[in-house]
C-alpha positions as CSV (number, residue, x, y, z in Angstrom):
1,M,31.6,302.2,-13.3
2,N,29.9,302.9,-16.6
3,P,26.8,300.7,-16.7
4,F,27.1,300.4,-20.5
5,I,30.6,299.1,-20.3
6,S,29.6,296.7,-17.5
7,R,26.8,295.3,-19.6
8,E,29.1,294.9,-22.6
9,A,31.7,293.1,-20.5
10,N,29.0,290.7,-19.2
11,R,27.8,290.1,-22.8
12,R,31.3,289.3,-23.9
13,R,31.9,286.9,-21.0
14,R,28.7,285.1,-21.8
15,K,29.6,284.8,-25.4
16,A,33.1,283.5,-24.5
17,F,31.6,280.8,-22.3
18,T,30.8,277.6,-24.2
19,Y,28.6,274.9,-22.9
20,P,29.6,271.2,-23.1
21,P,28.7,269.6,-26.4
22,I,26.0,267.5,-24.7
23,F,24.0,270.8,-24.4
24,A,24.8,272.1,-27.9
25,Y,21.5,270.9,-29.4
26,G,18.2,269.6,-28.2
27,F,18.5,266.0,-29.2
28,R,21.8,265.4,-27.3
29,P,20.7,265.3,-23.7
30,F,17.3,264.0,-24.2
31,F,18.2,261.1,-26.5
32,L,20.9,260.1,-23.9
33,L,18.4,260.4,-21.0
34,A,15.7,258.5,-22.9
35,G,18.2,255.6,-23.6
36,I,19.4,255.5,-20.0
37,H,15.9,255.6,-18.6
38,A,14.7,252.8,-20.9
39,A,17.7,250.6,-19.9
40,L,17.1,251.0,-16.2
41,A,13.4,251.5,-15.6
42,L,12.1,248.1,-16.8
43,P,14.4,245.9,-14.6
44,L,13.6,248.2,-11.7
45,W,9.9,247.7,-12.3
46,L,10.3,244.0,-12.4
47,A,12.1,244.1,-9.0
48,F,9.3,246.2,-7.6
49,L,6.7,243.8,-9.0
50,H,8.4,240.9,-7.3
51,G,8.4,242.6,-3.9
52,F,11.8,244.1,-3.9
53,D,11.0,247.7,-3.1
54,P,13.6,249.3,-0.9
55,L,12.7,252.7,-2.4
56,H,9.1,252.4,-1.3
57,L,7.8,253.9,-4.5
58,P,5.5,256.9,-4.2
59,L,3.3,255.2,-6.8
60,A,2.0,251.7,-7.1
61,P,4.4,249.5,-9.2
62,H,2.0,249.1,-12.1
63,S,1.1,252.8,-12.2
64,W,4.8,253.8,-11.9
65,H,5.7,251.5,-14.8
66,A,3.0,252.8,-17.1
67,H,3.6,256.4,-16.1
68,E,7.3,256.3,-16.5
69,L,7.1,254.5,-19.9
70,I,5.0,257.3,-21.2
71,F,5.9,260.5,-19.3
72,G,9.5,259.5,-18.7
73,F,11.0,257.5,-21.6
74,I,8.7,258.5,-24.4
75,V,8.4,262.2,-23.4
76,A,12.2,262.5,-23.2
77,A,12.4,261.2,-26.8
78,V,9.6,263.5,-27.9
79,A,11.4,266.5,-26.3
80,G,14.7,265.6,-28.1
81,F,12.8,265.3,-31.4
82,L,10.9,268.5,-31.1
83,L,13.9,270.5,-29.9
84,T,15.8,269.4,-32.9
85,A,13.0,269.4,-35.5
86,V,11.6,272.8,-34.8
87,P,14.8,274.6,-35.7
88,S,14.9,272.5,-38.9
89,W,11.3,273.3,-39.7
90,T,11.7,277.0,-39.1
91,G,15.2,277.7,-40.2
92,R,15.9,279.3,-36.8
93,R,18.8,278.8,-34.3
94,G,18.7,275.5,-32.4
95,F,18.0,275.3,-28.7
96,A,21.1,275.0,-26.6
97,G,22.9,276.1,-23.4
98,A,21.1,277.2,-20.2
99,P,17.5,276.6,-21.5
100,L,18.4,273.1,-22.5
101,I,20.0,272.4,-19.2
102,G,17.0,273.7,-17.4
103,L,14.7,271.4,-19.3
104,A,16.9,268.4,-18.7
105,L,17.0,269.1,-15.0
106,L,13.3,269.5,-14.8
107,W,12.7,266.2,-16.6
108,L,15.2,264.5,-14.2
109,A,13.3,266.1,-11.2
110,G,10.1,264.5,-12.4
111,R,11.8,261.1,-12.5
112,V,13.2,261.6,-9.0
113,V,10.0,262.6,-7.3
114,T,7.9,259.8,-8.8
115,T,10.5,257.2,-7.9
116,F,12.2,258.1,-4.6
117,P,10.5,258.5,-1.2
118,L,11.4,262.1,-0.5
119,G,8.5,262.7,1.9
120,L,6.8,265.0,-0.6
121,S,3.0,265.3,-0.7
122,A,1.1,264.1,-3.7
123,P,0.3,267.6,-5.0
124,T,4.0,268.5,-4.8
125,I,5.0,265.4,-6.7
126,A,2.3,266.2,-9.3
127,V,3.4,269.8,-9.8
128,I,7.1,268.9,-10.3
129,D,6.2,266.0,-12.7
130,L,3.7,268.1,-14.6
131,A,6.0,271.1,-15.1
132,F,8.1,269.6,-17.9
133,V,5.7,269.4,-20.8
134,P,4.3,273.0,-20.5
135,L,7.8,274.3,-20.3
136,L,8.8,272.3,-23.4
137,A,5.8,273.8,-25.2
138,F,6.7,277.3,-24.2
139,T,10.3,276.8,-25.3
140,I,9.4,275.9,-28.8
141,L,6.3,278.0,-29.2
142,P,8.0,281.4,-29.8
143,T,10.1,280.0,-32.6
144,L,7.0,278.5,-34.3
145,I,5.2,281.8,-33.9
146,R,8.0,284.0,-35.2
147,S,8.5,281.8,-38.2
148,G,4.8,281.7,-39.0
149,N,5.0,277.9,-39.1
150,R,1.4,277.1,-38.6
151,R,1.6,273.6,-40.0
152,N,3.7,272.3,-37.1
153,S,1.9,274.3,-34.4
154,V,-0.3,271.3,-34.1
155,F,2.4,269.8,-31.9
156,I,1.7,272.5,-29.3
157,G,-1.9,271.2,-29.1
158,L,-0.7,267.6,-28.8
159,L,1.6,268.6,-26.0
160,A,-1.3,270.3,-24.2
161,I,-3.4,267.1,-24.4
162,L,-0.4,265.1,-23.2
163,F,-0.2,267.5,-20.2
164,A,-3.9,267.0,-19.6
165,S,-3.5,263.3,-19.6
166,N,-0.7,263.4,-17.0
167,L,-2.8,265.9,-14.9
168,Y,-5.7,263.5,-15.0
169,F,-3.4,260.7,-13.9
170,H,-2.3,262.6,-10.8
171,L,-5.8,263.8,-10.0
172,D,-7.2,260.3,-10.2
173,G,-4.9,258.8,-7.7
174,A,-2.7,257.2,-10.3
175,N,-4.9,254.2,-10.5
176,A,-7.1,254.6,-13.6
177,I,-6.2,253.3,-17.1
178,G,-8.1,256.1,-18.7
179,P,-5.5,258.9,-18.7
180,L,-2.7,256.5,-19.6
181,Q,-4.6,255.1,-22.6
182,S,-5.4,258.6,-23.7
183,A,-1.7,259.4,-23.6
184,I,-0.9,256.2,-25.6
185,N,-3.5,257.1,-28.2
186,L,-2.1,260.6,-28.4
187,M,1.4,259.1,-29.1
188,L,-0.2,257.0,-31.8
189,I,-1.3,260.2,-33.5
190,M,2.2,261.8,-33.1
191,V,4.0,258.7,-34.3
192,T,1.7,258.5,-37.3
193,M,2.2,262.2,-38.1
194,V,5.9,262.2,-37.9
195,S,6.4,258.8,-39.6
196,G,4.2,259.9,-42.5
197,R,6.8,262.7,-43.2
198,V,10.1,261.0,-42.4
199,I,9.8,257.3,-43.5
200,P,9.1,258.0,-47.2
201,A,11.7,260.7,-47.3
202,F,14.4,258.7,-45.4
203,T,13.7,255.6,-47.4
204,S,13.9,257.3,-50.8
205,A,17.0,259.3,-49.9
206,G,18.7,256.3,-48.2
207,L,18.1,253.9,-51.1
208,K,19.2,256.5,-53.6
209,Q,22.6,256.9,-51.9
210,R,23.0,253.1,-52.3
211,G,22.3,253.3,-56.0
212,M,18.6,252.4,-55.9
213,D,16.4,255.0,-57.5
214,I,13.1,254.1,-55.8
215,R,10.3,256.6,-56.2
216,I,7.7,256.7,-53.5
217,R,4.6,258.3,-54.8
218,R,2.6,260.4,-52.3
219,Y,-1.1,259.8,-51.9
220,P,-2.3,262.9,-49.9
221,L,-5.9,261.5,-49.6
222,L,-4.6,258.3,-47.9
223,D,-2.3,260.3,-45.6
224,R,-5.2,262.5,-44.5
225,A,-7.5,259.5,-44.1
226,V,-4.9,257.8,-41.8
227,L,-4.6,260.9,-39.6
228,I,-8.4,261.2,-39.4
229,A,-8.6,257.5,-38.5
230,V,-6.0,257.6,-35.7
231,S,-7.7,260.8,-34.3
232,A,-11.0,258.9,-34.3
233,V,-9.3,256.1,-32.3
234,F,-8.3,258.7,-29.7
235,I,-11.8,260.3,-29.6
236,V,-13.8,257.0,-29.5
237,D,-11.6,255.6,-26.7
238,L,-12.4,258.7,-24.7
239,V,-16.2,258.6,-25.1
240,S,-16.9,254.9,-25.7
241,P,-14.0,252.7,-24.7
242,G,-14.4,249.0,-25.2
243,S,-17.4,249.4,-27.5
244,L,-18.3,247.9,-30.9
245,I,-17.6,251.3,-32.5
246,A,-14.2,251.3,-30.9
247,A,-13.5,247.9,-32.5
248,L,-14.8,249.1,-35.9
249,V,-12.7,252.3,-35.8
250,A,-9.6,250.3,-34.8
251,A,-10.2,247.9,-37.7
252,V,-10.6,250.6,-40.3
253,T,-7.5,252.4,-38.9
254,A,-5.4,249.2,-39.0
255,T,-6.4,248.7,-42.7
256,L,-5.4,252.3,-43.7
257,L,-2.1,252.0,-41.8
258,M,-1.2,248.8,-43.7
259,L,-2.1,250.4,-47.0
260,Q,0.1,253.4,-46.2
261,L,3.0,251.3,-45.1
262,A,2.8,249.2,-48.2
263,R,3.2,252.2,-50.5
264,W,6.5,253.2,-48.8
265,Q,8.2,250.1,-50.4
266,G,10.1,249.0,-47.3
267,Q,10.9,245.7,-49.0
268,H,13.7,247.4,-50.9
269,S,15.4,248.4,-47.6
270,L,16.1,244.9,-46.2
271,G,19.8,245.4,-46.6
272,V,19.8,248.8,-44.9
273,P,19.1,248.4,-41.2
274,I,18.8,252.1,-40.4
275,I,15.9,252.2,-42.9
276,W,14.2,248.9,-42.4
277,I,13.9,249.5,-38.7
278,L,11.6,252.5,-39.4
279,H,9.3,250.3,-41.5
280,L,9.3,247.6,-38.8
281,G,8.5,250.1,-36.1
282,Y,5.6,251.4,-38.2
283,A,4.3,247.9,-38.9
284,W,3.6,247.5,-35.2
285,L,0.9,250.1,-35.4
286,P,-1.6,248.2,-37.6
287,L,-0.7,245.0,-35.8
288,A,-1.4,246.6,-32.4
289,L,-4.8,247.8,-33.6
290,A,-5.6,244.4,-35.1
291,L,-4.9,242.9,-31.7
292,K,-7.2,245.5,-30.1
293,V,-10.0,244.4,-32.5
294,A,-9.4,240.8,-31.6
295,W,-9.5,241.5,-27.9
296,L,-12.7,243.7,-28.2
297,S,-14.2,240.9,-30.2
298,G,-13.9,238.5,-27.3
299,M,-10.9,236.5,-28.4
300,P,-8.9,234.9,-25.5
301,I,-5.9,237.2,-25.5
302,P,-4.6,239.4,-22.7
303,A,-6.2,242.9,-22.5
304,T,-2.8,244.5,-22.5
305,S,-1.5,242.7,-25.7
306,W,-2.5,245.5,-28.0
307,L,-1.2,248.2,-25.6
308,H,2.2,246.6,-25.4
309,A,2.3,246.2,-29.2
310,L,1.9,249.9,-29.4
311,T,4.3,250.9,-26.6
312,T,7.0,248.2,-26.7
313,G,6.6,247.5,-30.4
314,A,5.7,250.6,-32.3
315,F,6.7,253.5,-30.0
316,A,10.0,252.1,-28.6
317,T,11.1,250.8,-32.0
318,M,10.4,254.1,-33.7
319,I,12.1,256.0,-30.9
320,L,15.3,253.8,-31.2
321,A,15.2,254.1,-35.0
322,V,14.8,257.9,-35.0
323,M,17.3,258.5,-32.2
324,S,20.0,256.3,-33.8
325,R,19.5,258.0,-37.2
326,A,19.1,261.6,-36.1
327,A,22.1,261.5,-33.8
328,L,24.3,260.5,-36.7
329,G,22.9,263.1,-39.1
330,H,23.0,266.0,-36.7
331,T,26.6,265.3,-35.6
332,G,27.9,265.1,-39.2
333,R,28.4,261.4,-39.4
334,A,27.5,258.9,-42.1
335,L,23.9,257.5,-41.9
336,S,24.9,253.9,-41.3
337,A,23.9,251.8,-38.2
338,A,26.9,250.4,-36.3
339,P,26.9,246.6,-35.8
340,A,26.0,247.1,-32.1
341,I,22.9,249.2,-33.1
342,V,21.8,246.5,-35.6
343,I,21.9,244.0,-32.7
344,A,20.0,246.5,-30.6
345,Y,17.3,246.7,-33.3
346,L,17.0,242.9,-33.3
347,L,17.0,242.7,-29.5
348,L,14.3,245.3,-29.1
349,S,12.2,243.6,-31.8
350,A,12.6,240.2,-30.0
351,A,11.6,242.0,-26.7
352,A,8.4,243.3,-28.3
353,F,7.4,240.0,-29.9
354,T,8.1,238.2,-26.5
355,R,6.1,240.7,-24.5
356,V,3.1,240.7,-26.9
357,F,2.8,237.1,-28.1
358,A,4.5,234.8,-25.5
359,P,1.7,235.5,-22.9
360,I,-0.9,234.7,-25.6
361,L,0.7,231.4,-26.4
362,N,1.8,230.4,-22.9
363,P,0.0,232.5,-20.3
364,D,1.0,230.3,-17.4
365,A,4.7,231.4,-17.8
366,W,3.8,235.1,-17.6
367,S,6.6,235.9,-15.1
368,L,9.2,234.2,-17.2
369,W,8.2,236.0,-20.4
370,M,8.3,239.3,-18.6
371,G,11.8,238.7,-17.4
372,V,13.0,237.6,-20.9
373,A,11.4,240.6,-22.5
374,A,12.8,243.0,-20.0
375,A,16.3,241.6,-20.4
376,L,16.1,241.9,-24.2
377,W,14.7,245.5,-24.0
378,S,17.3,246.7,-21.4
379,T,20.2,245.2,-23.4
380,A,19.0,246.9,-26.5
381,F,19.0,250.3,-24.9
382,M,22.3,249.7,-23.1
383,L,23.8,249.1,-26.5
384,F,22.4,252.4,-27.7
385,V,23.7,254.2,-24.7
386,I,27.2,252.7,-24.9
387,T,27.4,253.4,-28.7
388,Y,25.8,256.8,-28.7
389,A,27.0,258.4,-25.5
390,P,30.4,259.4,-27.1
391,I,28.6,260.7,-30.1
392,L,26.1,262.8,-28.1
393,C,28.7,264.1,-25.7
394,R,31.3,265.1,-28.3
395,P,31.4,267.9,-30.9
396,R,30.3,267.4,-34.4
397,V,32.9,265.6,-36.5
398,D,32.6,268.2,-39.3
399,G,33.4,271.1,-37.0
400,R,30.0,272.8,-37.3
401,A,28.0,274.1,-34.4
402,G,25.3,271.9,-32.9
């Protein structure tokens, strides 16, 4: 048989095969996986915490909860965002098909080995769990290089630091708060960077579609100051955690974040849920850092209040906001939140407020508040999954690829 004819026949067969729509674009599998993980992981952790552990977790319950929040749920959402944003930034073809399936399976493998007692050694668990972030970076890196997109190459560096934090977590026996706090502070930087680009643009465009010509002036000096400040939070918490300088840096950063949020004119979006949720999510950032300052100053509040204000408040809210909006836009649908998703926004906000403030006001009922917050959180993400699974698993409504 002529080898050239054989290769051409194989090429035609590959071209003729089409993958299911769920693997047609980067956001599809990872937004769905992030939603499912968020809905299931928190109730599972509460069960473990109360002694119900038929799985015999490979990690201690507290370590598993913190690790999976960051390197399970948040990393899945980050992957979906980057695999969708990089083609938009570079004007190149989107990530789809076999590479996307491989990435999704690798992420799932990490969740399986850190949750189920498969008899694997700690180094084996670590290798499988650690593999996802580098592979994600190497997937998007060639596209960034070929396009000459230097501005967004910073995300490769952030992924490298995220990998280092997870590596430190596994090397340290999964008991130290250091690597997890570093990962949280890294996500603070990423959320600030992305939000500084999308919130003003989405707010202005969304309000204009509704007949409100709101101009949001850009203040590059303030934007740069915010990024420098959140980077300083990361660095100071590495070299001098819990110090006076950490409190001062957090206070300055909270002030700058509030100034930045105020100039984005979120007050005009109160009637547009898919926009105001972005502003609400960002508002948790300065609030979290203010709580951090209060705790470092010796006020009688739980040490984890500010951490949960970042994770449950800012990160989870921004993830839900971006996933619900991006999935509509990239499937050719109108940018309007369904009633069930508006309820999800409210439930997640209630979960964050309960998790952060209820233990401060009534610490004796800690277990009750955790249950309430977990129920609100899980219901919010269940609503997301129920509403968006058909959207993510079906072709675009406008017939275009992706």
